[in-house]
C-alpha positions in Angstrom: -53.1 17.2 33.5 -52.9 19.5 36.5 -50.7 18.9 39.5 -53.7 19.6 41.7 -55.9 16.9 40.1 -56.6 13.4 41.1 -55.5 12.1 37.7 -52.1 13.6 38.2 -51.7 12.1 41.6 -52.6 8.6 40.2 -50.3 9.3 37.2 -47.3 10.1 39.4 -47.9 7.2 41.8 -47.7 4.8 38.8 -44.7 6.5 37.2 -42.8 6.8 40.5 -43.5 3.1 41.4 -42.0 2.0 38.0 -39.2 4.5 38.4 -38.1 3.0 41.7 -38.5 -0.5 40.3 -35.9 0.5 37.6 -33.5 2.1 40.1 -30.6 0.0 39.0 -30.9 1.1 35.4 -31.0 4.8 34.9 -31.2 4.6 31.1 -34.4 2.6 31.5 -35.6 5.3 34.0 -34.9 8.0 31.4 -37.0 6.2 28.8 -39.8 5.8 31.3 -39.6 9.5 32.2 -39.6 10.4 28.5 -42.8 8.4 27.8 -44.4 9.8 31.0 -43.5 13.3 29.9 -45.1 12.9 26.5 -48.2 11.3 28.1 -48.3 14.2 30.6 -48.1 16.9 27.9 -50.4 15.1 25.5 -53.1 15.0 28.1 -54.0 18.6 27.3 -54.0 18.2 23.5 -52.1 15.4 21.8 -51.8 17.5 18.6 -49.2 19.8 20.3 -46.9 16.9 20.9 -45.7 17.4 17.3 -44.5 20.9 18.2 -42.6 19.6 21.2 -41.0 16.8 19.1 -40.2 19.2 16.2 -38.5 21.7 18.5 -36.5 18.8 20.0 -35.4 17.5 16.6 -34.4 20.9 15.3 -32.3 21.9 18.4 -30.7 18.5 18.8 -29.6 18.6 15.1 -28.4 22.2 15.3 -26.5 21.5 18.5 -24.7 18.5 16.9 -23.8 20.6 13.8 -22.5 23.5 15.9 -20.0 21.2 17.5 -18.9 19.7 14.1 -18.6 22.9 12.1 -15.8 25.3 12.8 -16.4 28.1 10.3 -17.9 31.0 12.2 -20.2 32.2 9.4 -21.8 28.7 9.2 -22.1 28.5 12.9 -23.9 31.8 13.1 -26.2 30.6 10.4 -27.0 27.4 12.4 -27.7 29.4 15.5 -30.0 31.7 13.5 -31.9 28.6 12.3 -32.5 27.5 15.9 -33.5 31.0 17.1 -35.7 31.8 14.1 -37.5 28.4 14.3 -38.2 28.7 18.0 -39.2 32.3 18.0 -41.4 31.8 14.9 -43.1 28.9 16.7 -43.6 31.1 19.7 -44.6 34.1 17.7 -47.2 32.4 15.6 -49.0 30.5 18.3 -48.8 33.2 21.0 -48.6 36.6 19.3 -50.1 36.4 15.8 -53.5 37.8 16.7 -52.0 40.3 19.1 -49.8 41.9 16.5 -52.4 41.6 13.8 -55.1 43.4 15.9 -52.6 46.0 17.2 -51.4 46.8 13.6 -55.1 47.1 12.5 -55.8 49.5 15.4 -52.7 51.6 14.4 -53.9 51.9 10.8 -57.3 53.1 12.1 -55.6 55.9 14.0 -54.3 57.3 10.7 -57.7 56.8 8.9 -57.1 53.5 7.2 -59.8 50.8 7.6 -58.3 47.3 7.2 -60.0 44.0 7.9 -57.0 42.3 9.2 -57.0 38.5 9.2 -57.1 36.9 12.7 -57.1 33.2 13.4 -58.5 31.0 16.1 -55.2 29.7 17.5 -54.9 27.5 20.5 -51.9 28.4 22.7 -49.9 25.2 23.3 -49.4 25.0 27.1 -45.9 25.7 28.3 -44.6 26.8 24.8 -42.9 29.9 26.3 -41.0 27.8 28.8 -39.7 25.0 26.6 -38.8 27.2 23.7 -36.6 29.3 26.0 -35.1 26.2 27.5 -34.1 24.7 24.1 -32.8 28.1 22.8 -30.5 28.3 25.8 -29.1 24.9 24.8 -28.0 26.0 21.3 -26.8 29.4 22.4 -24.6 27.8 25.1 -23.1 25.4 22.5 -22.5 28.3 20.2 -20.7 30.2 23.0 -18.6 27.2 23.8 -20.0 26.8 27.3 -21.6 23.4 26.6 -20.9 20.3 24.5 -23.9 18.8 22.6 -25.5 15.8 24.0 -25.0 12.6 21.9 -28.1 10.6 22.8 -31.3 12.0 21.2 -33.6 10.4 23.8 -31.7 12.0 26.7 -32.0 15.4 24.9 -35.7 14.8 24.4 -36.1 14.2 28.1 -34.2 17.4 28.8 -36.8 19.3 26.7 -39.9 17.5 28.0 -39.1 16.6 31.6 -42.7 16.7 33.0 -42.3 18.3 36.4 -41.1 21.5 34.9 -42.3 21.3 31.3 -45.4 23.6 31.4 -44.5 26.2 34.0 -40.8 26.0 34.7 -38.4 26.5 36.2 -36.7 27.1 32.9 -33.7 24.9 33.3 -30.3 25.3 31.8 -28.8 22.4 29.9 -25.6 22.8 31.9 -27.4 21.8 35.1 -30.1 19.4 34.0 -28.4 17.3 31.2 -25.7 16.1 33.5 -28.4 14.8 35.9 -30.0 13.0 33.0 -27.0 11.3 31.5 -25.5 10.0 34.8 -27.0 7.6 37.4 -29.0 9.3 40.1 -28.6 8.4 43.8 -31.5 9.2 46.1 -30.6 10.2 49.7 -32.7 10.8 52.8 -32.1 14.6 52.6 -33.6 14.7 49.1 -36.6 12.6 50.1 -37.3 14.8 53.2 -36.9 18.0 51.2 -39.1 16.6 48.3 -41.9 15.6 50.7 -41.9 19.1 52.3 -41.8 20.9 49.0 -44.7 18.9 47.7 -46.9 19.4 50.8 -45.9 23.1 51.0 -46.5 23.6 47.3 -50.0 22.1 47.4 -50.7 24.2 50.5 -49.7 27.3 48.7 -51.8 26.4 45.7 -55.1 24.9 46.9 -55.3 26.6 50.3 -53.8 30.0 49.8 -53.9 30.8 46.0 -57.2 29.2 45.2 -58.9 30.8 48.2 -57.4 34.2 47.4 -58.8 33.7 43.9 -62.3 33.7 45.4 -61.6 37.2 46.7 -59.6 38.6 43.8 -61.5 37.3 40.8 -64.9 38.9 41.6 -63.3 42.3 42.4 -61.1 42.4 39.3 -63.8 41.0 37.0 -66.5 43.5 38.3 -64.1 46.3 39.4 -66.6 49.1 38.9 -68.8 47.7 41.6 -66.1 48.1 44.3 -64.3 51.0 45.9 -62.1 51.8 48.9 -61.0 49.0 51.2 -62.6 46.3 49.0 -60.4 47.3 46.1 -57.3 47.2 48.3 -58.3 43.8 49.6 -58.7 42.6 46.1 -55.3 43.8 45.1 -53.6 42.2 48.1 -55.5 39.0 47.5 -54.2 38.8 43.9 -50.7 39.6 45.1 -50.9 36.6 47.4 -52.7 34.5 44.8 -50.2 34.8 42.0 -47.3 34.1 44.4 -48.9 31.1 46.0 -50.0 29.8 42.6 -46.7 30.1 40.8 -44.3 29.4 43.6 -46.6 26.5 44.7 -46.2 25.0 41.2 -42.4 25.4 41.4 -42.3 23.8 44.8 -44.3 20.8 43.7 -42.1 20.5 40.6 -38.9 20.6 42.7 -40.3 18.2 45.2 -41.4 15.6 42.6 -38.0 16.0 41.0 -36.1 15.5 44.3 -38.0 12.3 44.9 -36.5 11.0 41.6 -33.0 12.3 42.4 -33.1 15.5 40.2 -32.3 19.0 41.5 -34.2 21.8 39.8 -33.2 25.4 40.4 -35.0 27.5 43.1 -37.4 29.7 41.3 -38.6 31.9 44.2 -36.7 33.3 47.2 -39.3 35.2 49.3 -39.9 37.9 46.7 -42.1 40.1 48.9 -39.2 40.7 51.2 -37.3 42.5 48.4 -35.9 45.9 49.2 -35.7 47.2 45.6 -36.6 46.1 42.0 -33.2 44.4 41.4 -33.7 42.5 44.7 -37.2 41.5 43.6 -35.9 40.0 40.3 -33.3 38.1 42.2 -36.2 36.5 44.1 -39.1 36.3 41.7 -39.3 33.8 38.7 -35.5 33.5 39.0 -35.2 31.1 36.0 -36.8 33.7 33.7 -35.0 36.7 35.1 -31.6 35.0 34.9 -32.4 33.8 31.4 -33.3 37.4 30.3 -30.1 38.6 31.9 -27.8 36.1 30.3 -29.3 35.9 26.8 -30.8 39.4 26.3 -29.5 42.1 28.8 -25.8 41.1 28.7 -25.7 40.6 24.9 -27.4 44.1 24.5 -24.4 45.5 26.4 -25.5 45.1 30.0 -24.0 47.9 32.1 -20.8 48.1 30.2 -21.5 51.0 27.8 -22.4 53.9 30.0 -25.5 54.9 32.0 -27.8 55.7 29.1 -27.2 52.5 27.3 -27.6 50.6 30.6 -31.0 52.2 31.1 -32.0 51.4 27.6 -30.9 47.7 28.0 -32.8 47.4 31.3 -36.0 48.9 29.8 -35.9 46.7 26.7 -35.2 43.6 28.7 -38.1 44.2 31.0 -40.4 45.2 28.1 -39.7 41.9 26.3 -40.0 40.1 29.7 -43.4 41.6 30.0 -44.4 40.5 26.5 -43.1 37.0 27.2 -45.9 36.7 29.8 -48.7 37.2 27.3 -50.0 38.7 24.1 -51.8 41.7 25.6 -50.9 45.3 26.2 -51.2 45.0 30.0 -48.2 42.7 30.1 -46.2 45.1 27.9 -47.1 48.0 30.3 -46.3 45.8 33.3 -42.8 45.1 31.8 -42.3 48.8 31.0 -43.4 49.6 34.6 -40.7 47.3 36.0 -38.1 48.6 33.6 -38.9 52.1 34.7 -38.6 51.5 38.4 -35.4 49.5 37.8 -34.0 52.6 36.1 -35.3 55.0 38.8 -33.8 53.0 41.6 -30.5 52.7 39.7 -30.3 56.5 39.5 -31.4 57.4 43.0 -30.8 54.4 45.2 -27.0 53.7 45.3 -26.9 51.6 48.5 -27.2 47.8 47.8 -28.7 47.0 51.2 -30.3 43.9 49.8 -26.9 42.2 49.7 -26.8 42.1 53.6 -29.7 44.2 55.0 -29.4 43.1 58.6 -25.6 43.4 59.0 -26.0 46.4 61.3 -24.8 49.0 58.7 -28.4 50.2 58.2 -31.2 51.1 60.6 -34.0 48.6 60.9 -36.5 51.3 60.2 -34.8 52.1 56.9 -34.8 48.5 55.8 -38.4 47.9 56.7 -39.4 51.2 55.0 -37.7 50.2 51.8 -39.3 46.7 52.0 -42.7 48.3 52.4 -42.2 50.7 49.5 -41.1 47.9 47.2 -44.1 45.8 48.3 -46.4 48.7 47.4 -44.7 49.1 43.9 -45.1 45.3 43.4 -48.8 45.6 44.1 -49.1 48.4 41.6 -47.4 46.1 39.1 -49.8 43.3 39.8 -52.8 45.6 39.2 -51.4 46.3 35.8 -50.7 42.6 35.2 -54.2 41.5 36.2 -56.2 44.2 34.6 -57.7 43.9 31.1 -57.7 47.5 30.1 -56.1 50.9 30.8 -59.4 52.1 32.2 -59.4 49.2 34.8 -55.8 50.0 35.8 -56.7 53.7 36.4 -59.9 52.9 38.2 -58.5 50.4 40.6 -55.4 52.4 41.4 -57.4 55.6 42.1 -60.2 53.9 44.0 -57.9 52.4 46.7 -58.9 53.7 50.1 -60.2 52.9 53.6 -63.9 53.3 52.9 -65.7 50.1 54.0 -68.6 48.3 52.5 -70.9 45.7 54.1 -68.6 42.9 52.9 -65.2 44.5 53.7 -65.0 42.8 57.1 -65.6 39.3 55.7 -63.2 39.8 52.8 -60.6 41.1 55.2 -61.1 38.2 57.6 -60.6 35.6 54.7 -57.5 37.4 53.5 -55.9 37.4 57.0 -57.1 33.9 57.9 -55.6 32.2 54.8 -52.5 34.3 54.6 -51.4 34.1 58.2 -49.8 30.6 58.0 -47.9 31.7 54.9 -46.7 34.9 56.6 -45.5 33.0 59.7 -43.6 30.4 57.7 -42.0 32.9 55.3 -40.8 35.2 58.2 -39.2 32.1 59.7 -37.6 31.2 56.4 -36.4 34.8 56.0 -35.0 35.1 59.5 -33.2 31.8 59.2 -32.2 32.3 55.6 -33.2 28.8 54.8 -36.2 27.9 52.5 -36.1 24.3 53.8 -35.9 25.1 57.4 -39.0 23.1 58.2 -37.1 19.9 57.3 -34.6 20.7 59.9 -37.0 20.9 62.8 -36.8 18.1 65.3 -39.3 15.3 64.9 -41.7 16.5 67.6 -42.0 19.9 65.9 -42.0 18.7 62.3 -44.9 16.2 62.7 -47.4 18.9 64.0 -46.3 21.3 61.3 -46.7 18.8 58.5 -50.0 17.6 60.0 -51.3 21.1 60.2 -50.5 21.7 56.5 -52.1 18.4 55.4 -55.2 19.0 57.5 -55.7 22.5 56.0 -55.2 21.1 52.5 -58.0 18.6 53.2 -60.3 21.0 55.0 -59.8 24.3 53.4 -58.3 23.3 50.0 -60.4 24.3 47.0 -61.7 21.1 45.5 -62.0 22.2 41.9 -58.8 21.8 39.9 -58.1 25.4 39.1 -55.4 25.9 36.5 -52.2 27.5 37.5 -52.0 31.1 36.4 -48.7 30.7 34.5 -50.0 27.9 32.4 -51.5 30.6 30.1 -48.0 31.9 29.4 
């Protein structure tokens, strides 16, 4: 059930109507949301509901036992049970064939011919997201940062909350569970923000991302037929597509949640305005980058054990972050690329301008130059991310130029036409440092802006329900 499908709109109208009808009984609302979440997830493939339920049972039980047992050895064993279960689930469904095929290829390099077993395995949608979410629950209980939840149904809702179940944000139990176990009070600010986020999210998905896909997909899928300016336009189109697609989903998820009184974390903060790799990861897929920081980078030692160990920890974290995105070598290379530029910037760029770039301490030309450089590096990363082979990565990066073809003008026009509203709004958000600035416009400004977005959704929105890119992860 896709956010950008008619069936989801109908589904949400029914669920939200019942939710408002039960506004005096938050426990009944929780049961409604739990049922709705399982219907939502089961719409893809009902068989995978068993995995979601099993993960819920295991981590709920482990969490309760972690609180009751005081002996450290047994507590570590319980935590290992949770981690091994979740990672095994993720490893089998997402990575079995990848590692089997990679091991077979490695053996062939040394002259051994092995017919390795591969399986036809369907990837359960959202498994990377909800396994990370449930693992953080048991880890936080083990660390003493969280007390286990006593009501199983409330925990099941935490795991399966449908707005963010299949593509995040990856919520922490410390922030989402308190909103589940306590009554929720809607206010006008939440409603206004929720409506804006839903409209803006759909605009970014069906108008911007899906129209950019019509440019990027033919170029990436038939890359040997393109050169020069067309390749550059294709790269820029995918850069905009993946941002509009993923941040659009996050905005819709946050907007839907706000209409029900829930606050999900902000997952994107204008990432293409980043000044360096660290700044980028403070702005892009924030729920994943902070998860990797808190549960992988810091436990590895963070930056506490000297420069070399810091570089190792950064590289390993980004390498595994790349692998989290998918079972393919391009994702591993993409993670390694980001790990490498994080290290390079850490060595040579000692000035943290991103903390307050426009304070007057730095020249505007310097700030804009660093922003442009980081944007170029980000685009290189997206070529690696989107490509299906090393040959494609090399071809596309070495064929970028200014040579035009007969279709360059049309491709460039579509790129600018659909991106211009996004660029204008995001510059306004960046200058005002407020992602919800449109809700604070006066009535006579807000109505035309909202009307413009809705009209463009109706007129230029791609009608086919294209899947969100991050559903495959």
